[in-house]
C-alpha positions as CSV (number, residue, x, y, z in Angstrom):
1,M,195.9,143.9,-5.6
2,L,192.3,142.0,-7.5
3,A,192.4,141.9,-11.1
4,V,188.8,143.1,-12.2
5,G,189.2,143.8,-15.5
6,R,191.9,144.0,-18.8
7,I,192.9,146.9,-21.3
8,T,192.5,144.8,-24.7
9,S,193.7,147.0,-27.5
10,V,193.9,150.8,-28.9
11,Y,190.8,152.4,-30.1
12,G,191.4,155.0,-32.2
13,V,193.8,157.6,-32.4
14,K,193.0,159.8,-29.3
15,G,194.7,157.8,-26.8
16,W,191.6,155.4,-26.1
17,V,191.8,152.0,-25.1
18,K,189.6,149.3,-25.2
19,I,188.7,147.4,-21.6
20,D,187.1,144.1,-20.8
21,S,185.3,144.3,-17.6
22,A,185.4,141.0,-14.7
23,T,182.9,142.7,-12.6
24,E,179.2,142.1,-11.9
25,P,177.4,144.4,-13.2
26,R,180.2,144.6,-15.9
27,E,180.0,148.8,-15.3
28,N,180.8,148.4,-11.4
29,L,184.3,148.2,-13.0
30,F,184.0,152.0,-13.5
31,S,183.0,152.4,-9.9
32,Y,186.5,151.1,-8.4
33,Q,188.7,153.6,-8.5
34,P,192.0,154.5,-8.4
35,W,193.2,151.4,-11.3
36,Y,196.2,150.0,-11.3
37,I,198.6,148.4,-14.1
38,A,201.4,146.2,-13.5
39,D,204.5,147.4,-15.3
40,Q,208.3,146.8,-14.8
41,D,208.8,149.5,-12.0
42,G,205.9,148.1,-10.2
43,W,202.4,149.5,-9.9
44,Q,201.4,152.2,-12.1
45,M,197.6,154.2,-10.8
46,I,195.9,155.2,-13.7
47,Q,192.6,157.1,-14.1
48,I,189.9,156.8,-16.7
49,D,188.3,160.1,-17.6
50,E,185.8,159.1,-20.1
51,Y,184.1,156.0,-21.2
52,R,181.6,154.6,-23.2
53,Q,180.3,151.1,-23.6
54,H,182.0,149.3,-27.1
55,G,180.2,145.5,-28.2
56,K,180.4,143.4,-25.0
57,G,182.7,145.9,-23.4
58,Y,183.9,149.5,-23.0
59,A,186.3,152.2,-24.8
60,G,187.9,154.4,-22.4
61,H,190.4,157.5,-22.1
62,I,193.0,157.1,-20.1
63,S,193.7,160.6,-18.4
64,G,197.3,162.3,-19.7
65,V,197.0,159.7,-22.7
66,D,196.6,161.6,-26.0
67,D,197.3,159.3,-28.8
68,R,197.6,155.8,-29.8
69,D,201.1,155.3,-29.3
70,L,201.1,156.4,-25.9
71,A,198.1,154.5,-25.2
72,Q,199.5,151.0,-26.8
73,A,201.7,150.6,-23.7
74,Y,198.8,149.9,-21.5
75,C,197.5,147.1,-23.5
76,R,197.1,143.2,-22.7
77,K,197.6,144.6,-19.3
78,D,195.3,143.3,-16.2
79,I,193.7,146.4,-14.1
80,C,193.6,145.7,-10.6
81,V,192.0,147.4,-7.7
82,E,192.8,147.2,-3.7
83,K,190.5,144.6,-2.3
84,R,189.6,146.8,0.0
85,L,187.6,149.0,-2.1
86,L,185.1,145.8,-2.5
87,P,182.2,146.3,-1.2
88,E,181.2,143.5,2.1
89,L,179.0,140.9,1.1
90,A,176.6,138.6,3.0
91,N,178.2,135.9,5.0
92,D,176.6,133.4,2.4
93,E,177.7,135.2,-0.8
94,H,181.8,135.4,-2.0
95,Y,183.7,137.0,-4.6
96,W,184.7,134.7,-7.0
97,H,188.5,135.7,-6.3
98,Q,188.1,133.9,-2.5
99,L,187.3,130.8,-4.1
100,Q,189.9,130.3,-6.5
101,G,192.4,127.9,-5.0
102,L,190.4,126.1,-2.4
103,K,189.9,122.6,-1.8
104,V,186.7,120.9,-2.4
105,Y,185.2,118.0,-0.6
106,S,182.5,115.8,-1.6
107,V,180.2,115.3,1.7
108,G,177.4,114.0,2.8
109,D,174.6,112.0,1.7
110,V,175.3,111.2,-2.0
111,K,176.1,108.3,-3.9
112,N,179.5,106.3,-3.1
113,I,180.4,108.5,-0.2
114,L,179.3,107.1,3.3
115,P,177.9,109.2,5.9
116,G,180.1,111.2,7.9
117,E,183.2,110.6,5.0
118,R,185.2,113.7,2.9
119,V,186.3,113.1,0.0
120,L,188.7,115.6,-1.8
121,L,187.8,116.3,-5.1
122,G,190.2,118.7,-6.1
123,K,190.7,122.5,-5.9
124,V,188.5,125.5,-7.5
125,S,190.7,126.0,-10.6
126,G,188.3,128.6,-11.8
127,L,184.2,129.5,-12.1
128,M,182.3,129.4,-15.4
129,E,179.1,131.7,-15.6
130,T,176.6,129.8,-17.6
131,G,173.9,132.1,-17.5
132,A,171.3,129.9,-15.0
133,N,174.2,129.8,-12.8
134,D,177.8,129.9,-11.8
135,V,179.9,126.9,-12.0
136,L,183.1,125.7,-10.2
137,V,185.7,123.9,-12.1
138,V,187.2,121.6,-10.0
139,T,190.9,120.3,-10.7
140,S,192.8,117.6,-9.3
141,C,195.6,118.1,-7.0
142,N,197.7,116.2,-4.3
143,D,195.7,113.9,-2.6
144,S,192.1,114.3,-4.9
145,I,190.4,111.4,-5.6
146,D,191.5,111.2,-9.0
147,N,192.8,113.4,-11.7
148,R,189.7,114.2,-13.3
149,E,188.2,117.4,-13.9
150,R,184.8,118.4,-12.4
151,L,182.4,121.1,-13.1
152,V,180.3,121.3,-10.1
153,P,177.0,123.8,-10.1
154,W,176.9,126.6,-7.4
155,L,173.6,126.1,-6.5
156,K,172.1,125.6,-2.9
157,E,171.4,121.9,-3.4
158,F,174.7,121.0,-3.7
159,L,176.7,123.6,-1.7
160,H,177.1,122.2,1.9
161,S,179.7,125.0,2.9
162,V,182.1,127.1,2.3
163,D,185.4,127.9,4.8
164,L,187.7,130.6,3.7
165,D,189.5,130.5,6.8
166,R,190.4,126.7,6.2
167,G,190.5,127.0,2.6
168,E,188.0,124.3,1.9
169,I,184.5,124.1,0.2
170,E,182.0,121.1,1.0
171,V,179.8,120.0,-1.5
172,Q,177.3,117.0,-2.0
173,W,178.2,115.7,-5.4
174,D,179.3,112.5,-6.5
175,P,182.5,112.1,-7.1
176,A,181.8,109.4,-9.8
177,F,180.3,112.3,-12.1
């Protein structure tokens, strides 16, 4: 399962909830069906039978939930879908969830690194949208060069390679930065 959004709070008195999307574009959240919510018994399948934009997020009605008290039980829970529902990407594209936890090595022709040398900067602990480009949040891990957090732009000029099978990203990034 993969978290693609979150039910944040109730909206009104007729079983509607507020929904934040983690997909890009945001409305794609509603094309991935069915949704699953984790509860004490495991996964519960839910369906949104109606939705509309509300501020920066959405308001949606959970099928079969017609009052505020019932809707409250779904709040503050992640919306998950099966990974197989995501469309295939081109070879040079990756979903954010695929990059989480990968080790990040600085390689190549950058200051403070010898040709052919690899320096472990840390692991991807998150990603950020900045508007211009996405940014890898790289935090220290066992055997990393130091205990610093680094923000590495996800741009072709810095990205050398991504190897999901080996769990590694190689970047051309000055370790001192």
